N, C-alpha and C positions, 0 to 999 in steps of 0.2 A: 756683545754676548756674554750671557752669564756664564760664571766659571763652573766646570763638572765637579762634586764634591762626594769623595766617601766619607760616608759616617758608619763609624764601627761600632757596635754595640747599641740592643732595643731597649736601654733601661731609662730612667727618669732624664740622663743626659742626653743620650741619643735621639730620644723622641722630642726632646724639646728643641735641639736642631733643627729636626727635621720639621717640627711643626712651624719655627719661625722662617725657614726658606720656603714653606707653601704660603704662608701668610704674606710674604713678601713677593709672593710670585714667581719662585725661582723654583723650577721642577728638574734640574738638571743634577739631581743627586741620587744615589742608591745608598741604603742602610745595609750594613751587613750583622747577620745576626747567627752565631754559633749555634743556638738551642733552636728549637722547633716552635718558640712561642717567645712574645717580647716578653719585657719586665724585670730584665737583671736579676738582683739581690731579691725581689720581693716574688720572682720566677723560681729561683734557686732555693730558697729556705720556705719550707713548708712543714716544717715540724710542728708538734702540737703545741699551740699557745701564740704561733709566731704572730709578732705584731709589732707595732711603732711605739716609741716613748714621746713621740711629739702628736699635741692635741690636731684631730683630724681637720679641722677646718684650716690649718696651717700648712696641711700633706697634700699642697695640691700648687699647682702652675698660677700665678700671679692672673693671666690671660685667661684659665679656666676655673673659676673658684667653682666650689660644689657644696652644695645645700644639703646633701640628701646622707651626709654619714650617720651611722646608726648608735656610734660609740664616741666617746671625749677622746679616746685613743684608738686608731683605726688598726683591726686585725688584717692579717695578709689576705685574705681572699678580696677584702674590701677594697684595699689597695691595688690589688691587682685589678681590681674592675674598674677602678677609675683609671689607669693605665689604658686600658683596654677601650674605654669610653673615649679617651683624649686621642687615641690613634684612629679609631672609627670616626670621630667628629670631625676630624680634621683629614682625614681621607689621605693616611699615611702610611697605611697597612700594604697599601699596593706597592710600595716602594721598598719595602722589607724583604730581603734575600735571606729566607728563615735558612737555618741549618748548613750555612755557610761561614767559615773559620777563617780568618785573614791570618796568612802564615808569616807573611813579611811585606815591608814596603822599602823601595828603592827608588830615591830621588835621580833622575838621569840627568838633571841639568834643566830641564822646564817644565816636566810632569812628575807624578810619583806614579811608580808602578806596584801596582797591589796583586799580591800573588794569592789566592784564596783556594780552599779545597772546600767541595759541596758533597754533602750526602747524595749517596745514590737510592733511588726510588725504595729499594727492598733495607735499607737501614731504618732503623730505630727512627723514629720523629724527634726522639730527646736525646740524640748524641749531643756529647758536647767535650771539650779537651778540659780535663781535670787533673794537673799537675799536681799531687798531693804530697809532695815529696817531704822528707824527714826535715826538721827544723833546721832551718839555715839563716844565714844574714836578714835581718829585719824581719822574722817571722812574728806575726800577731800573736800575743800573749792572752791563752784564757779568754778569748772573746769571741764575741760572734757577731753577727753582720745585718741581720733581721733589723734588729733595732736601729734607728738611724743617730747618728754621732751628734746629737745636738739638738736644739729645738726648730721648730719650722716657722720662719717669720711669714707674713703675709706680704706678700709683694704687693705694689700697686700696679692698677691698668694703666696709668697714665703714660702718654709719650709714644702711643701709636704700635704699630705691629714688631717694633723692635724695642719696645720700652723695657727697661730693668725698671724692678721695684723703687719706690721712693723709700728715701731713707728711714722711714716707720715702716716699710713691709718688706715682704719676703716669703716666698713660700715655704713648704714642707722638707720631708727629706727625701732619699731617693730609695728605690726599692725594686722587688721583683717577686715571682712565684716561686713555687716548690717542687723542688727536684726529689723525685724518690732515690734512694740509694742503690748504687748499684751493685750487682750480684755476678760473679762468674766471669768479668772482664779480664782480659790476660795484658798485661802491659807489653810494651815491646821490649821490654826486657828480660821477659819471661817469667816474672813472678806473677802469681796468681793472687797474692794478697787472702786475707782472711775473707769469709764472706762477707759481702755489703762493702768490700772494697776491692779495687782493680791492681792495686799495685804501688809502692812507693813513690816510682816516679813514672808511671804509666798514663793509658789512655783509660778514661772511667767510663763503663758501660751502665746504663741502667738497667731494671729487671725486666727481662724479654729483651732488650737489644743487645747489639753487637759490638759496643763503643764506637770508638772511632771508624768509620768504612775504610777499608784499606784500598777501594777502587773506587773512590767519590772523583767528582769532576775535579780538576787541576786548571786553574785558569790565572791569567794575568791581563789585568786592565789598567788605563792609565788615567788618572785624574788630576785635577788643575789644584785640587785643594782634598787635605784628609783631616776628618776630625776624629778624635779619639772619645768616645765615649765609655769606655771599660769599666771607668772607676775604679776604686782602691780595695774593695772588698768583694772581689770575685773568685778568688783561686784558694781554694782550701788548702789549711796546713795542717799536717800530721805532725805530732810530737816526736822527737827521736828518742823513742823508749826501745830497748835491746828485745828481741823476741816477739816483735808484733805480728808477724807472719806465722808465729808457731801456736797463737790461739786458738782454740777449737770451735770457738762459739761464733757468733755473729757480731759483726762491728762497722760501723758506718760513721761517717762526718755528719754533724747536725744539720749539715746543708745540701746533706745529699740523703737526707731519711729514708729509711726502709720502711716504706709503708705497708710493704707486704710481709713484713715480721712481727708476729703479735706478741708484745711483751707482757701480757696478762700472765700474772704468775711466778713470773720470770725474777730471775737475779741480775740486776742492772746495776752497769760501774759507768759512771758518768765523770769523764776526765776532762777539766776546765769547767770554771765557774764564773762566765763573763755574762753578757747579757742575753746571749741565744739560752745559756744552761738557765739562767733564772727564768726564763719562760716556760721552758720545757721541761724541767724537772718537777714542779707542780703536778704536771699531767701524767707525767710517765710514772710518778710515786702514786697515784692513785691506782695505778694497774699492777705494778710489779711485787711480788712477794717482798723484795729488799732492795733498796736502792743505796749505793755507795756512791757519794759524792765527793770527788777525789780533789782536794783544793791546795794548790801550790800558796796563794797569796791571796788572802781575802782583799773583797772589793766595797769601797763606799757606796752604801744602798739609801737611797732616798725613795719616799713613796709615791706611789702612781693613783692618783686620784681619778681612778676611771670610772664613767658611767655612762649608762645607755640613753640615747636623745630619743623621746617619744616623737609621735606624730606631730602634734602642737608644737614640739620646738623645733623639729624640722621645717614646719610650716612656717613658724616664724623667721628661721633664719633664710629660708627662701622668698617670703614676701615683704617682712619687714625693711624698708629703706634704711641700708648703712649697718645694719644690725651683724653682719657677718663680718663685714669691713673694720667695725669696731672691736669686735672680739677678737680677730686676729690680730689686731694693730696691739690691742692690750698686750696679749702675750707676748708678741714680739718684742715690745718695750721692757716688759718685766726680765725676760730672757737676756737682752741688752743691758739692761740698767742693773740686774741683780747676780746672774749668771756670769756675764763675764768677767766683771771685777774680780769674781774669786777666782778664776781662771790667770787673774792678773796680780793675783795677792795683793787684791786691795782690800776695801771694806768688808767686802760680803763673805771671806774667808771663813770666818769664824761662825758665820751664821749656816751655812753650807754643813759645817762639822756638828753644828749642835743638832742640825734637825736629822742629819744621817745617826747620830748617836741617840736620839731619842727615837726615832724609827727603830733602832735595833734593841732598845732597853723596851720596846712596847710589845713587839713581838717575839722576842726570845727571852723568857723567863729564867732559864737556866745560865748563871753566870758563868760556868766554866765554859759552854758553849758560845756565849757572848764573847768571851774573851779571844777563843780564836777564830770568832768573825770580824773582829776589831781590827782595822789595817794600822800599820806603824810608818804609813808615809802620809803627806798630805793630800787633802780630798781634791780630786783633778788631777793628778799626777798619771793616774790610769784612769780610764773612762769610767764614769760615774754611772752606776746602775740604777736605772729608775724603775721598781717594781714593788708591788705590794702582796705577793704571793710567795715570793721565794723562801724568805725565813720562816713562814709556817710550816712551808713544807718542810724544812729541816729539822724541825720539833717532831715530827711524825714518828712513832715507834718504830715504822719500818726504812726509817732513812737513818743512815750514818754518815757525818761528817769525817772524812779520812784526811789528817793533815801529814799523815807520813810519807817520808819520799818516796816516789815509786822507783823501784830497782830495774824491774824486767816484766815482761809479760810472757804467764806460761800457758802450756794449753788448755788448764783448768781456769786460769784468770789472771788477776794483778798482785806481782809479788811486790811487797815494801819491806822496808827496813824492820817492820815489826811483824812482818807474816805475809801470807798469800791471802787473797779475798777471792773466792770461788764464784766465777759468775757467768752465766751463759751468754750475757750482751754486754758488748762495751760502745759506748757511744761519746765520740770524741767532740767536745766543744772546744777545741783549741783554736778557732779562729782561722786568720786567713793571711796570706803573704802581702802584707799591705804594705809594705816598702819597696816591693818588685813591681815598679811600677811597667805596664805594658808588656812583662814578660808573659808566654814564652815569643811574643812577637818579635821578629828579628825588623829594626828601623835602619836604615842607612841614609845618612844625607849628604849634603855636599862633599865632592870628593872625597868619597867612599868612607866618609866619618861614621861610626857605630854609635847610635845612642848609648847602647849598653855600656861601652867603653868611656862614654863621656860620663856616665853616671854611676862609674863604678866605687866613687867614696858617697852616692847619696845622689837620688833624684833631686833636680831643681830645674824650673823654668819660670820666666818672666810672667808674674801674675799666676803663676801655675798654667800659663797657657803655651806658652812660646819659648822655643830653644834655639839658641844661635848655631846656624850651620845645619839648621832643619825647616826651609824655606816651606811657607803653606802649611806646614802641620802646625795644628793646634788641639789642646789638651782640654777636655772637659773633666772636671774634680781632680785635677793633676797635683802635683806636688805640693804642698803648704795651702792647700785650700779646704783641707777638711776642718770642721767646726766640735767643738767641745761645749757649745753654749746656744748655737743656734740654728739655721734652717741652710742645709747644704744644698737646696735646690733654690733659694736664694741666691748661693755663690753661683749654682750652673747657670741661672738665667743671666746674672752679669756676664758671666763667660761667654755665654751665646752672644748675646746683645754687642761684646767687645768682637767677636769672630764676623759678627754680622756687618760691622764698620769697617773691618779689614778688607772684605770682600770688593767693594767698588774701587778701592785702592790696587788691590793685586791684579783686578781685572783689568785696569787699565793702563799699569804700568808693566806687569809681571811679577813671579813669584817674589815676594818679601819676605826677610827675617828680621828678627829683634837684633838690635844691634849689640856686640858684645861689650861695649862699656855701658850701657843700658842694664844688661843681664848683671853686670860686676856692680853696679850701684844697687839693684835689687837684692843683691845677696847680702852686701853689707846692711842694708836696712833692715832685712829680715832677722839677719844674727843679732842686730841690734835689740830689735824686738822682743825676739825669743829669750833676752836676757832675763825678762822680768815675769816671764810666765811659770807656772808650777810645773808643767811638763820637764824641766830640766832635772828636777830632783831625784833623789834616789829611789828610782821604782823602775821596773821592766814595763813597758808598753808597746802596744802596736803602732804607737805614735813615732816609734824610734828604730833606727838602723841597729846593729849588732854594736857599733862603737859609739851610740848615744847620740847621733845626729838626728834631729828632729826633721823629719822630711815630709810630715802628713799634715799636721795642722797649722792653719791660719793665725798669727798672734796679733790679731788687731780685731777692733771691732766692724761688724758688716758692714756699717756704714762707710768705713775708711775704705772697704774694698770696692763699696759700689762707686764710690767719687774716683778710685783711680781707675777702675774698668769702664766708666762712662768719660774718660777723658777722649778726646780725638787721638787715634791710634799711631798715626802716621810718624810723629817726633821720634817714635822709640824703634822705628822701623827702618828699614832700608831697603832698595831693591837690589836683588841678586845680580852681581856683576857691577854696580854701579860703586864709584868712588865714594 
């Protein structure tokens, strides 16, 4: 008998798991999605210019290649359209329970008891939890989420319904559509916050919505297996700036864009300068009377060679045998052979640095502005921004780059050490709580062990998938599986295939968990591999916890991860209760 499976999240990860279950003939699964539609990151990020820095033909599942992309680098609506296409083609939408948030999971010795709360009919279709509290441990640093963190590799179809990509393949990144900024929501702690944000630690409503419903349906259901597909970049983070609630204007996080607010002719402050800001700042600058771009630390930026695909090119990708596969594989090999060595402090470090400096020199003629935009840390220590419009926007006469230290927010605007910048809108492009995996869900495993307690010094999991004492609980895009050079969907497909290989074992023998000694060996191997990566350099990034532990990134080639996850899983696992 097939196990019952709860999948949490309907982004790239959750949909991939659901589709592979369908392809394997397993129908005993439910997908829980807290929002009103599928899409994950690409649902939540709908700011102007939202798009991916992975070539389009790589930004897809290995089993569902897509020849109809209209641009070399896909924009948010097209990526969301692809996810919708996949959900409909494989008929998994019927299994998604929308507007249903998972509050907690408790293992009862045999099954997982999954507690959920669902929106009642009168609530907005788009309610969701958005804990956007002030900066805490492991908060993301000045970064965005809509751009995938790493190139997309073209996964190979070979190997049947649960085949992972070949070493020369792997698909593109993870994402989701856009959420409008909340207005007028009130957090449970009573702070209503500035217009466009609902509270430092509260529930976030959307325009016209009521926030998380207080009278939604609460249920507890039992499942044999739980697969977490919530990702790493889904909970917006607001900076810890005094006086944020005092600001009289409109403010919102970039991933909760307030489309109802007209920026035309306004004075806008953008706090944060990562990937999301690089994408929307050029668009906002065209509308605003003046834009102040507040920068704490400059980023390394390399060009984004975007272009449109005309009808003939799209036909060629669709009908010329092997063309799309060859194109995907070429880009995958370039990322693996050139970008990964730069992160591992290998031969291409200087190449990446020279490319970024040449891009800065070509696009910013003013030497004083160039100096303020030049990082003082190695390329790759923080996420490299891939964009060709950000620098030109900063040279516009109505745009000012502000590097003064922010002291506080005032009713009028942003006060720095050098004075006050009066604005009517503040946009926080300050990233996500990337190292707080699975929060705010409460997860309790065997013998009452809390996952939060186990991860108090930083999240970790075997292969980024499994944790001792938490049987039949599997993670997608979990700890140490993010990439700085290649496709996150490649990693997700590897993880899904590993989980699929575990299912027959646990169905036949009962709940399984990774062996503690295997987890300990995995930790040692990760630490040794991390020692050679550039992420340990002196810079603050969303890859690290507050004490400097790197909990997000994978320190090896993706080909190595594919080999590790394709091994038979049972030697690494034990049946719960067995010696």
